[in-house]
C-alpha positions as CSV (number, residue, x, y, z in Angstrom):
1,X,-50.2,40.9,18.0
2,X,-47.7,37.9,17.6
3,X,-47.9,36.4,14.4
4,X,-46.5,32.7,15.1
5,X,-45.4,32.1,11.3
6,X,-42.9,35.1,9.9
7,X,-42.9,36.6,6.9
8,X,-41.5,34.6,3.3
9,X,-38.7,35.9,1.9
10,X,-38.3,38.4,-0.1
11,X,-37.3,36.1,-2.4
12,X,-38.9,33.8,-4.1
13,X,-36.9,30.2,-3.8
14,X,-35.4,29.7,-6.8
15,X,-34.6,33.3,-7.4
16,X,-32.3,32.9,-4.2
17,X,-30.6,29.3,-5.1
18,X,-29.5,31.6,-8.3
19,X,-28.3,34.4,-6.6
20,X,-27.0,31.7,-4.2
21,X,-25.0,30.0,-7.2
22,X,-23.7,33.5,-8.7
23,X,-22.0,33.9,-5.2
24,X,-19.9,30.7,-5.3
25,X,-19.3,31.4,-8.6
26,X,-18.2,34.7,-8.4
27,X,-16.0,33.3,-4.7
28,X,-14.7,30.7,-7.2
29,X,-13.7,33.3,-9.9
30,X,-11.5,35.2,-7.0
31,X,-10.1,32.6,-5.3
32,X,-8.6,31.6,-9.1
33,X,-8.2,34.7,-10.0
34,X,-5.8,35.2,-6.1
35,X,-4.1,32.2,-6.5
36,X,-2.7,32.8,-10.7
37,X,-2.4,36.4,-9.9
38,X,-0.8,36.5,-6.7
39,X,2.2,34.9,-5.2
40,X,0.6,32.3,-3.6
41,X,4.0,30.9,-2.5
42,X,3.7,30.9,0.9
43,X,5.1,32.8,3.3
44,X,8.6,31.6,4.8
45,X,9.3,32.2,8.2
46,X,13.4,32.4,9.1
47,X,11.9,33.5,12.8
48,X,9.8,30.1,13.2
49,X,12.5,27.5,11.0
50,X,15.0,25.5,12.5
51,X,17.6,25.7,10.2
52,X,17.8,28.9,8.5
53,X,19.4,28.7,4.5
54,X,21.7,31.9,3.4
55,X,19.6,33.4,0.1
56,X,23.9,33.6,-0.7
57,X,24.5,30.3,-1.4
58,X,24.7,28.7,-4.8
59,X,23.0,25.6,-6.5
60,X,26.6,23.3,-6.1
61,X,27.1,24.1,-2.6
62,X,23.0,23.5,-1.9
63,X,23.3,20.0,-3.7
64,X,26.6,19.2,-2.7
65,X,25.0,19.6,0.8
66,X,22.2,17.9,0.8
67,X,24.3,14.8,-1.1
68,X,26.1,14.6,2.4
69,X,22.8,15.3,4.3
70,X,21.1,12.2,2.1
71,X,24.6,10.2,2.8
72,X,23.5,10.7,6.8
73,X,20.3,9.3,6.3
74,X,20.7,6.8,5.1
75,X,23.7,5.4,7.1
76,X,20.9,5.9,9.5
77,X,18.7,4.1,8.1
78,X,20.6,1.2,7.7
79,X,22.2,1.3,11.2
80,X,18.8,1.4,12.4
81,X,17.0,-1.2,10.3
82,X,20.2,-3.9,11.4
83,X,18.4,-3.1,14.8
84,X,14.8,-4.5,14.0
85,X,13.7,-7.5,12.4
86,X,10.3,-8.3,10.6
87,X,8.0,-5.4,9.3
88,X,9.3,-2.9,11.0
89,X,13.2,-3.5,9.1
90,X,11.4,-4.0,5.8
91,X,10.6,-0.4,6.8
92,X,13.4,1.3,8.0
93,X,15.3,-0.7,5.4
94,X,13.1,0.8,2.8
95,X,13.3,4.5,4.2
96,X,17.1,4.0,3.3
97,X,16.8,2.7,-0.7
98,X,14.6,6.1,-1.2
99,X,16.9,8.5,0.7
100,X,20.0,6.5,-1.5
101,X,17.4,7.2,-4.4
102,X,16.9,11.2,-3.8
103,X,20.7,11.0,-3.1
104,X,21.9,9.9,-7.0
105,X,18.7,11.8,-7.8
106,X,21.0,15.4,-6.4
107,X,24.1,13.2,-7.3
108,X,23.4,12.7,-10.5
109,X,22.5,16.9,-11.0
110,X,25.9,17.3,-9.2
111,X,27.8,15.8,-12.2
112,X,25.7,17.3,-14.6
113,X,26.6,21.4,-13.8
114,X,28.8,23.3,-14.4
115,X,31.6,24.1,-12.3
116,X,33.5,28.1,-12.7
């Protein structure tokens, strides 16, 4: 004879909910411990990167290169913005101003470095 209704679960609904809450707490605890106790820095895949920066580059050289790249990005945005009008021009020129602000911070960092 086949049963239409399956057997009831071994645990009551309240006990099952309590077990599920404990397993969720345990999973959250494991995630937190893994985050803080292990190196949570994502792996850097050099083979997939477009540009590979050598680990031997010093801070001053890296900041000087970043300053030059930001200068080029600002000039490109300025030229692109000059050929546009309206909202598109405003967006491109606002990007140029953000690049200039980032360049100013990089240049300020370069000024504060002690050179050898």
